[in-house]
KEGU-808963 format. One record per residue (C-alpha): x, y, z; residue number from 1. Coordinates in nm, 2 decimals. Last residue first. Example, Ala and Ser with C-alpha at 12.3 -4.5 7.8 and 13.67 -1.06 7.14 Angstrom:
% residues 2
[pt [1.37, -0.11, 0.71], 2]
[pt [1.23, -0.45, 0.78], 1]
***
This chain:
% residues 286
[pt [0.75, -0.98, 1.37], 286]
[pt [0.49, -1.32, 1.31], 285]
[pt [0.25, -1.02, 1.11], 284]
[pt [-0.04, -1.19, 1.31], 283]
[pt [0.07, -1.20, 1.62], 282]
[pt [0.31, -0.90, 1.63], 281]
[pt [0.02, -0.67, 1.56], 280]
[pt [-0.22, -0.84, 1.80], 279]
[pt [0.05, -0.77, 2.00], 278]
[pt [0.11, -0.40, 1.92], 277]
[pt [-0.26, -0.39, 1.92], 276]
[pt [-0.30, -0.52, 2.25], 275]
[pt [-0.03, -0.28, 2.43], 274]
[pt [-0.19, 0.03, 2.27], 273]
[pt [-0.51, -0.07, 2.42], 272]
[pt [-0.35, -0.11, 2.76], 271]
[pt [-0.15, 0.19, 2.80], 270]
[pt [-0.48, 0.36, 2.69], 269]
[pt [-0.65, 0.27, 2.99], 268]
[pt [-0.97, 0.08, 2.89], 267]
[pt [-1.36, 0.17, 2.86], 266]
[pt [-1.33, 0.02, 2.49], 265]
[pt [-1.42, 0.34, 2.33], 264]
[pt [-1.20, 0.56, 2.54], 263]
[pt [-0.93, 0.29, 2.43], 262]
[pt [-1.04, 0.34, 2.06], 261]
[pt [-1.00, 0.70, 2.09], 260]
[pt [-0.61, 0.67, 2.22], 259]
[pt [-0.54, 0.44, 1.99], 258]
[pt [-0.69, 0.68, 1.70], 257]
[pt [-0.44, 0.96, 1.85], 256]
[pt [-0.18, 0.77, 1.83], 255]
[pt [-0.21, 0.65, 1.50], 254]
[pt [-0.11, 1.02, 1.42], 253]
[pt [0.27, 0.91, 1.41], 252]
[pt [0.20, 0.73, 1.08], 251]
[pt [0.11, 1.01, 0.87], 250]
[pt [-0.24, 1.21, 0.78], 249]
[pt [-0.23, 1.54, 0.56], 248]
[pt [-0.45, 1.78, 0.69], 247]
[pt [-0.80, 1.81, 0.73], 246]
[pt [-0.82, 1.61, 1.06], 245]
[pt [-0.53, 1.67, 1.24], 244]
[pt [-0.71, 1.70, 1.58], 243]
[pt [-0.85, 1.47, 1.52], 242]
[pt [-0.76, 1.14, 1.34], 241]
[pt [-0.64, 1.17, 0.92], 240]
[pt [-0.81, 0.98, 0.66], 239]
[pt [-0.57, 0.99, 0.41], 238]
[pt [-0.22, 1.00, 0.36], 237]
[pt [-0.21, 0.75, 0.54], 236]
[pt [-0.42, 0.47, 0.59], 235]
[pt [-0.40, 0.53, 0.97], 234]
[pt [-0.41, 0.20, 1.15], 233]
[pt [-0.46, 0.03, 1.48], 232]
[pt [-0.56, -0.31, 1.51], 231]
[pt [-0.85, -0.51, 1.68], 230]
[pt [-0.93, -0.89, 1.70], 229]
[pt [-0.78, -0.96, 2.08], 228]
[pt [-1.00, -0.68, 2.21], 227]
[pt [-1.27, -0.89, 2.10], 226]
[pt [-1.50, -0.67, 1.89], 225]
[pt [-1.89, -0.55, 1.97], 224]
[pt [-1.75, -0.25, 2.16], 223]
[pt [-1.51, -0.20, 1.82], 222]
[pt [-1.82, -0.21, 1.63], 221]
[pt [-2.04, 0.02, 1.86], 220]
[pt [-1.78, 0.27, 1.84], 219]
[pt [-1.77, 0.25, 1.46], 218]
[pt [-2.15, 0.29, 1.39], 217]
[pt [-2.08, 0.21, 1.03], 216]
[pt [-2.14, 0.62, 0.79], 215]
[pt [-2.46, 0.63, 0.65], 214]
[pt [-2.53, 0.95, 0.89], 213]
[pt [-2.25, 1.07, 1.07], 212]
[pt [-2.06, 0.95, 1.42], 211]
[pt [-1.85, 1.26, 1.52], 210]
[pt [-1.52, 1.15, 1.40], 209]
[pt [-1.24, 1.01, 1.61], 208]
[pt [-1.28, 0.63, 1.48], 207]
[pt [-1.26, 0.78, 1.13], 206]
[pt [-0.87, 0.85, 1.22], 205]
[pt [-0.85, 0.45, 1.16], 204]
[pt [-0.96, 0.13, 1.26], 203]
[pt [-0.85, -0.21, 1.17], 202]
[pt [-1.02, -0.52, 1.20], 201]
[pt [-0.88, -0.90, 1.25], 200]
[pt [-1.00, -1.25, 1.05], 199]
[pt [-1.03, -1.56, 1.18], 198]
[pt [-1.38, -1.73, 0.95], 197]
[pt [-1.58, -1.67, 1.26], 196]
[pt [-1.48, -1.33, 1.33], 195]
[pt [-1.59, -1.29, 0.96], 194]
[pt [-1.92, -1.36, 1.01], 193]
[pt [-1.91, -1.14, 1.31], 192]
[pt [-1.80, -0.84, 1.12], 191]
[pt [-2.04, -0.86, 0.86], 190]
[pt [-2.36, -0.91, 1.10], 189]
[pt [-2.21, -0.59, 1.30], 188]
[pt [-2.21, -0.42, 0.95], 187]
[pt [-1.90, -0.33, 0.76], 186]
[pt [-1.68, -0.05, 0.71], 185]
[pt [-1.33, -0.21, 0.84], 184]
[pt [-1.06, 0.02, 0.71], 183]
[pt [-0.87, -0.32, 0.65], 182]
[pt [-1.01, -0.66, 0.72], 181]
[pt [-0.69, -0.82, 0.83], 180]
[pt [-0.58, -1.16, 0.78], 179]
[pt [-0.61, -1.54, 0.76], 178]
[pt [-0.46, -1.62, 1.10], 177]
[pt [-0.44, -2.03, 1.08], 176]
[pt [-0.38, -2.00, 0.72], 175]
[pt [-0.63, -1.98, 0.43], 174]
[pt [-0.64, -2.28, 0.25], 173]
[pt [-0.95, -2.43, 0.41], 172]
[pt [-1.19, -2.09, 0.42], 171]
[pt [-1.19, -2.07, 0.03], 170]
[pt [-1.55, -2.13, 0.00], 169]
[pt [-1.59, -1.86, 0.30], 168]
[pt [-1.35, -1.64, 0.18], 167]
[pt [-1.51, -1.57, -0.16], 166]
[pt [-1.88, -1.58, 0.03], 165]
[pt [-1.77, -1.33, 0.26], 164]
[pt [-1.64, -1.14, 0.03], 163]
[pt [-1.94, -1.11, -0.20], 162]
[pt [-2.16, -1.03, 0.11], 161]
[pt [-1.93, -0.79, 0.19], 160]
[pt [-1.89, -0.59, -0.16], 159]
[pt [-1.97, -0.20, -0.06], 158]
[pt [-1.63, -0.14, 0.00], 157]
[pt [-1.34, -0.42, 0.12], 156]
[pt [-1.00, -0.40, 0.13], 155]
[pt [-0.81, -0.66, 0.23], 154]
[pt [-0.48, -0.75, 0.38], 153]
[pt [-0.38, -1.11, 0.37], 152]
[pt [-0.17, -1.29, 0.62], 151]
[pt [0.15, -1.52, 0.54], 150]
[pt [0.25, -1.79, 0.44], 149]
[pt [0.41, -1.82, 0.15], 148]
[pt [0.15, -2.09, -0.07], 147]
[pt [-0.15, -1.95, 0.12], 146]
[pt [-0.13, -1.59, 0.06], 145]
[pt [-0.02, -1.66, -0.28], 144]
[pt [-0.35, -1.88, -0.34], 143]
[pt [-0.54, -1.60, -0.16], 142]
[pt [-0.35, -1.33, -0.39], 141]
[pt [-0.51, -1.51, -0.68], 140]
[pt [-0.85, -1.54, -0.59], 139]
[pt [-0.84, -1.17, -0.50], 138]
[pt [-0.73, -1.07, -0.86], 137]
[pt [-1.01, -1.28, -1.01], 136]
[pt [-1.25, -1.15, -0.79], 135]
[pt [-1.13, -0.80, -0.92], 134]
[pt [-1.14, -0.90, -1.27], 133]
[pt [-1.49, -1.06, -1.23], 132]
[pt [-1.63, -0.79, -1.03], 131]
[pt [-1.51, -0.58, -1.38], 130]
[pt [-1.67, -0.77, -1.60], 129]
[pt [-2.00, -0.79, -1.43], 128]
[pt [-2.03, -0.41, -1.41], 127]
[pt [-1.94, -0.32, -1.79], 126]
[pt [-1.92, 0.03, -1.78], 125]
[pt [-1.87, 0.22, -1.44], 124]
[pt [-1.83, 0.08, -1.14], 123]
[pt [-1.63, 0.28, -0.83], 122]
[pt [-1.81, 0.15, -0.49], 121]
[pt [-1.79, -0.19, -0.58], 120]
[pt [-1.41, -0.26, -0.40], 119]
[pt [-1.31, -0.63, -0.37], 118]
[pt [-1.01, -0.74, -0.19], 117]
[pt [-0.63, -0.68, -0.21], 116]
[pt [-0.41, -0.44, -0.04], 115]
[pt [-0.23, -0.70, -0.01], 114]
[pt [-0.04, -0.98, 0.07], 113]
[pt [0.10, -0.95, 0.44], 112]
[pt [0.44, -0.91, 0.64], 111]
[pt [0.72, -0.86, 0.33], 110]
[pt [1.05, -0.79, 0.50], 109]
[pt [1.20, -1.10, 0.49], 108]
[pt [1.11, -1.07, 0.09], 107]
[pt [0.94, -1.40, -0.03], 106]
[pt [0.58, -1.17, -0.11], 105]
[pt [0.79, -0.95, -0.34], 104]
[pt [0.91, -1.23, -0.56], 103]
[pt [0.54, -1.38, -0.55], 102]
[pt [0.38, -1.07, -0.66], 101]
[pt [0.57, -1.11, -0.99], 100]
[pt [0.51, -1.49, -1.03], 99]
[pt [0.19, -1.42, -0.94], 98]
[pt [0.08, -1.14, -1.22], 97]
[pt [-0.21, -1.03, -1.12], 96]
[pt [-0.37, -0.81, -1.40], 95]
[pt [-0.34, -0.43, -1.42], 94]
[pt [-0.54, -0.13, -1.51], 93]
[pt [-0.52, 0.05, -1.86], 92]
[pt [-0.62, 0.40, -1.78], 91]
[pt [-0.48, 0.37, -1.41], 90]
[pt [-0.13, 0.33, -1.57], 89]
[pt [-0.13, 0.53, -1.85], 88]
[pt [-0.20, 0.81, -1.52], 87]
[pt [0.09, 0.73, -1.37], 86]
[pt [0.28, 0.71, -1.65], 85]
[pt [0.17, 1.05, -1.77], 84]
[pt [0.31, 1.22, -1.42], 83]
[pt [0.11, 1.34, -1.11], 82]
[pt [0.21, 1.10, -0.85], 81]
[pt [0.09, 0.71, -0.79], 80]
[pt [-0.14, 0.76, -0.44], 79]
[pt [-0.14, 1.07, -0.38], 78]
[pt [-0.20, 1.20, -0.75], 77]
[pt [-0.51, 0.92, -0.75], 76]
[pt [-0.67, 0.86, -1.05], 75]
[pt [-1.02, 0.68, -1.03], 74]
[pt [-1.01, 0.37, -1.22], 73]
[pt [-0.99, 0.16, -1.51], 72]
[pt [-0.91, -0.21, -1.47], 71]
[pt [-0.74, -0.42, -1.22], 70]
[pt [-0.63, -0.12, -0.98], 69]
[pt [-0.98, -0.09, -0.81], 68]
[pt [-0.93, -0.36, -0.67], 67]
[pt [-0.57, -0.32, -0.49], 66]
[pt [-0.30, -0.54, -0.59], 65]
[pt [-0.07, -0.67, -0.34], 64]
[pt [0.26, -0.62, -0.15], 63]
[pt [0.24, -0.55, 0.22], 62]
[pt [0.60, -0.36, 0.40], 61]
[pt [0.74, -0.39, 0.71], 60]
[pt [0.92, -0.05, 0.92], 59]
[pt [1.01, -0.22, 1.25], 58]
[pt [1.35, -0.11, 1.25], 57]
[pt [1.70, -0.28, 1.15], 56]
[pt [1.66, -0.24, 0.79], 55]
[pt [1.51, 0.07, 0.75], 54]
[pt [1.61, 0.12, 0.41], 53]
[pt [1.48, -0.21, 0.38], 52]
[pt [1.15, -0.10, 0.45], 51]
[pt [1.13, 0.18, 0.16], 50]
[pt [1.25, -0.11, -0.06], 49]
[pt [0.98, -0.31, 0.02], 48]
[pt [0.72, -0.04, -0.01], 47]
[pt [0.85, 0.06, -0.34], 46]
[pt [0.78, -0.29, -0.50], 45]
[pt [0.43, -0.25, -0.38], 44]
[pt [0.36, 0.10, -0.46], 43]
[pt [0.51, -0.05, -0.83], 42]
[pt [0.35, -0.31, -0.87], 41]
[pt [-0.03, -0.24, -0.74], 40]
[pt [-0.17, -0.11, -0.41], 39]
[pt [0.16, -0.17, -0.17], 38]
[pt [0.14, -0.14, 0.21], 37]
[pt [0.35, 0.02, 0.43], 36]
[pt [0.38, -0.16, 0.75], 35]
[pt [0.44, 0.05, 1.07], 34]
[pt [0.61, 0.05, 1.40], 33]
[pt [0.57, 0.35, 1.59], 32]
[pt [0.72, 0.49, 1.93], 31]
[pt [0.69, 0.81, 1.86], 30]
[pt [1.06, 0.84, 1.76], 29]
[pt [0.94, 0.57, 1.51], 28]
[pt [0.65, 0.77, 1.38], 27]
[pt [0.86, 1.08, 1.33], 26]
[pt [1.13, 0.86, 1.12], 25]
[pt [0.89, 0.75, 0.94], 24]
[pt [0.78, 1.15, 0.85], 23]
[pt [1.14, 1.21, 0.83], 22]
[pt [1.19, 0.90, 0.55], 21]
[pt [0.92, 1.02, 0.34], 20]
[pt [0.96, 1.33, 0.30], 19]
[pt [0.96, 1.52, -0.06], 18]
[pt [0.78, 1.16, -0.24], 17]
[pt [0.51, 1.17, 0.04], 16]
[pt [0.21, 1.22, -0.13], 15]
[pt [0.39, 1.01, -0.38], 14]
[pt [0.30, 0.67, -0.17], 13]
[pt [0.55, 0.60, 0.08], 12]
[pt [0.39, 0.64, 0.35], 11]
[pt [0.10, 0.43, 0.27], 10]
[pt [-0.04, 0.28, 0.57], 9]
[pt [-0.19, -0.03, 0.73], 8]
[pt [-0.10, -0.18, 1.09], 7]
[pt [0.06, 0.15, 1.24], 6]
[pt [0.17, 0.01, 1.54], 5]
[pt [0.23, 0.15, 1.91], 4]
[pt [0.48, 0.12, 2.16], 3]
[pt [0.74, -0.02, 1.97], 2]
[pt [0.96, -0.29, 2.13], 1]
***
């Protein structure tokens, strides 16, 4: 069994186009299992394909539609690449196509539905329409998670009130372990409500950064959350932990995040690593 687990990464994104196999092999050599997380049709399909390249290794996929991709959004070359086809995709957005994603969701290497959720940070134009599109896509993915009995992988930015309301309303159809709030940036009160709904929380490289005004108090949040509700992630290629801050992040660096989580919790690093791996195994059924 792997010693560490990166519960949310994107080692299949365009940022890793030239060396994704090497990056994944470095993670495996460091004892890190991982879930590559899709954000729309192409990256979701690619996550599954890459997982099958490592058929007998702890490399898995999550498939889904990110809220920013439900309408015109910022084009991130690290995610989709610099080609005209990728730019055309971001200019038109995507509607959630249940049957397309269900086929990917039923693959045995797929362990979660998402990256789905709500993101009100990037809002230009008809805000009401943009929010409705995001909510419709999230509802479709909640239904899919229920139908295939796999957990949600949720992204939320500046939208926790609406997210919690939607999850509470749909609580009866969520699974026993409904899923993960990835890269949690909410308040302690948000965390309490999401804990009551059964959710888990991932933390990445930002926990290794010095405290900053306007950012969550990650240390206080980590201390507040029960150990069995915490997972480690990288969100690679973004937000690399210290001592790699400013460089391209990759799954092997999750080891540094686990060390910091252990320090915050006041427990040995081995105990934190063991807990995050056990939590991932429980949630993803691996």
